[in-house]
C-alpha positions in Angstrom: 77.9 91.9 106.9 75.4 94.5 108.0 72.1 94.8 106.3 69.4 97.3 106.9 65.9 97.2 105.4 63.3 100.0 105.1 64.9 102.2 107.8 63.0 105.3 108.6 63.7 108.0 111.2 61.7 111.1 112.2 62.5 113.9 114.5 59.2 115.6 115.2 57.7 116.5 111.8 61.0 116.2 110.0 61.8 113.0 108.1 65.5 112.3 108.3 65.6 108.8 106.9 62.9 107.5 104.5 62.7 103.8 103.8 66.5 103.3 103.4 67.8 99.8 102.5 71.3 98.6 101.7 73.9 96.0 102.5 77.4 96.6 104.0 79.7 93.9 102.9 82.3 92.0 105.0 85.9 92.6 104.2 85.1 95.8 102.2 85.2 99.5 102.8 81.6 100.5 102.7 81.1 104.3 102.2 78.1 106.4 103.0 78.3 109.8 101.1 76.0 112.7 100.7 75.6 116.4 101.4 75.1 117.8 104.9 71.6 117.0 106.0 71.3 113.9 103.7 70.9 111.6 106.7 74.1 109.7 106.6 75.2 110.5 110.2 71.7 109.6 111.5 71.9 106.4 109.5 75.2 105.4 111.0 74.0 106.2 114.5 71.0 104.0 113.9 73.3 101.2 112.8 75.2 101.3 116.1 72.2 101.8 118.3 72.6 105.4 119.3 69.3 106.2 117.6 66.3 103.8 117.3 64.8 103.8 113.9 61.0 104.3 113.8 60.6 101.6 111.2 62.7 98.9 109.5 65.2 96.3 110.5 69.0 96.2 111.1 70.7 92.8 110.7 74.3 91.9 111.8 75.5 88.7 110.1 72.0 87.3 110.0 71.0 88.3 113.5 68.4 91.1 114.0 70.0 94.0 115.9 66.5 95.6 116.0 65.1 92.7 118.1 68.0 92.3 120.4 67.7 92.8 124.2 69.8 95.6 125.7 72.2 92.9 127.1 72.6 91.3 123.7 73.3 94.7 122.2 76.0 95.3 124.8 77.7 92.1 123.8 77.5 93.0 120.1 78.9 96.5 120.8 82.1 94.8 122.1 82.6 93.6 118.5 82.3 97.2 117.1 85.2 99.6 116.8 84.6 103.3 116.4 86.8 106.0 114.9 85.4 109.4 115.7 85.7 112.5 113.5 88.0 114.3 116.0 89.7 111.1 117.1 88.1 111.8 120.6 91.3 111.0 122.5 91.6 111.7 126.2 93.9 114.6 126.5 95.1 113.6 130.0 96.1 110.1 128.9 99.1 109.0 127.0 98.8 107.3 123.6 99.3 104.0 125.4 96.7 104.8 128.0 94.2 105.8 125.3 94.6 102.6 123.4 94.4 100.4 126.5 91.2 102.0 127.7 88.8 99.7 125.9 90.7 96.7 127.1 90.3 97.9 130.7 86.6 98.4 130.1 85.7 95.2 128.2 88.4 92.6 128.4 89.6 90.1 131.1 93.2 90.2 129.9 96.0 90.3 132.4 98.1 93.5 132.5 100.8 91.8 130.5 98.4 90.6 127.8 97.0 94.1 127.6 100.4 95.6 127.2 101.3 93.1 124.4 98.0 93.9 122.6 98.6 97.6 122.8 102.1 97.1 121.4 100.7 95.1 118.5 98.1 97.6 117.4 100.4 100.6 117.8 103.0 98.8 115.7 100.3 98.0 113.1 99.5 101.7 112.7 103.2 102.6 112.7 103.4 104.3 116.0 106.0 102.2 117.8 107.7 105.1 119.6 104.6 107.1 120.6 103.5 105.1 123.7 104.3 107.8 126.3 103.4 110.9 124.3 100.2 112.9 125.0 97.7 113.9 122.3 98.9 117.5 122.4 102.4 116.3 121.5 101.5 114.5 118.3 100.2 115.6 114.8 96.7 115.3 113.5 97.6 112.3 111.4 99.1 110.6 114.3 96.0 111.2 116.4 93.9 109.5 113.7 96.3 106.5 113.8 96.0 106.4 117.6 92.2 106.5 117.1 92.4 103.6 114.7 94.6 101.6 117.1 92.1 102.1 119.9 89.2 101.2 117.5 90.8 97.8 116.6 92.4 96.9 119.9 89.5 94.6 120.8 89.8 92.9 117.4 86.3 94.0 116.3 84.2 92.4 113.5 82.8 95.8 112.6 84.5 99.2 112.2 82.6 102.5 112.0 84.5 105.6 110.9 83.0 109.1 111.0 84.8 111.5 108.6 88.3 109.9 109.2 90.1 112.4 107.0 88.5 115.5 108.5 91.1 118.2 109.1 93.9 116.3 107.4 96.1 117.4 104.4 95.6 115.3 101.2 98.8 113.3 101.6 98.0 112.3 105.2 94.4 111.5 104.2 95.8 109.0 101.6 97.9 107.4 104.4 94.8 107.0 106.6 92.7 105.7 103.7 95.3 103.0 102.9 95.6 102.1 106.6 91.8 101.7 107.0 91.7 99.7 103.7 94.5 97.4 104.7 93.2 96.6 108.2 89.8 96.0 106.7 91.2 93.3 104.5 93.7 92.0 107.1 91.0 91.5 109.8 88.1 90.8 107.4 86.0 93.5 109.1 82.8 95.1 107.9 84.0 98.8 107.7 81.4 101.6 107.4 82.7 105.1 106.6 80.9 108.4 106.5 82.9 110.7 104.3 82.9 113.9 102.2 86.3 113.1 100.9 86.1 112.4 97.2 89.7 111.0 97.2 88.5 108.3 99.6 85.5 107.6 97.4 87.7 107.0 94.4 90.5 105.2 96.2 88.7 102.9 98.7 85.0 103.1 97.8 84.3 99.4 97.2 80.7 99.7 98.2 79.2 103.2 98.1 75.8 104.4 99.3 74.8 107.9 98.1 72.1 109.5 100.3 69.9 112.3 99.1 67.3 113.9 101.5 67.2 110.9 103.6 66.8 108.4 100.8 68.9 105.8 99.1 69.6 107.6 95.9 72.4 105.5 94.3 74.7 102.6 95.2 77.7 101.1 93.4 81.5 101.1 93.6 84.3 103.5 92.8 84.6 102.2 89.2 80.9 102.5 88.5 80.5 106.0 90.0 82.5 107.6 87.2 79.9 106.4 84.6 76.8 107.0 86.7 74.0 108.9 84.9 72.4 109.9 88.2 72.2 113.7 87.9 72.1 114.3 91.7 75.1 112.1 92.3 77.0 113.8 89.5 76.2 117.2 90.9 77.6 116.1 94.3 80.7 114.2 93.1 81.7 116.6 90.2 80.8 119.9 91.8 83.7 121.8 90.3 84.5 122.3 86.6 87.9 120.7 87.2 86.3 117.5 88.4 83.8 117.6 85.6 86.7 117.8 83.1 88.5 115.0 84.9 85.4 112.8 84.6 85.1 113.5 80.9 88.8 112.5 80.5 88.3 109.3 82.5 85.3 108.4 80.4 87.2 109.1 77.2 90.2 107.0 78.4 87.8 104.1 79.3 86.1 104.3 76.0 89.4 104.3 74.2 90.5 101.2 76.2 87.2 99.5 75.3 87.7 100.4 71.6 91.3 99.2 71.7 90.3 95.9 73.3 87.7 95.4 70.7 90.2 96.1 67.9 92.6 93.6 69.5 89.9 91.0 69.7 89.2 91.5 66.0 92.9 91.1 65.1 93.1 87.9 67.2 90.2 86.2 65.5 
């Protein structure tokens, strides 16, 4: 679990985060959504220590990240996996070399143990035959999967993903969403995802924070978001007429189900 309380961040005279509080739950996909400039990227960077908040506290599983020494933070960062927006693979390294890189940096495994671990995570992301390929030789979706393999190779407790579906077609995006969801459950990680992808919100949004102008505007899950009466959230989620019509249909379907359930209860009395 990652909890943050009353986080504020300013750059000069500009307030980017204003008294933001929320809790990211263990074993769930925790999504941060909002328009460009809403503060979600700055918030994520504060959570991993790339930016220092001006006020507030960040807590990892009951331990204050804000009060940690730099040495303590280094140890914690070894428990954090990062999936970057552009995958951030090293072009001059093979897939295998990209994934083994964190092990070379932070583990004391033997070469044989490292090789075994790389084989395990590449198999987990369904890339068993890609070890010797270079990033230029694989598709965008495969690059994302290599990025995920590298992010989980140290078996992290926390996984941060920045726009994991950026640049992908809808079908590949669904594959990546399912993979992130599955490994979150499998390894019981606290997964934090910055995203604009509304399919991701609806499919894997178990705990959603909607940011607006640097503030916590709304929070809930992918079932509750459909019925939200928050006007700013609705303008963001249902920006097109098509999505507005889809929302109306979902609400009518849900109401019909509720009415049918009530009628069935009456018949069973």
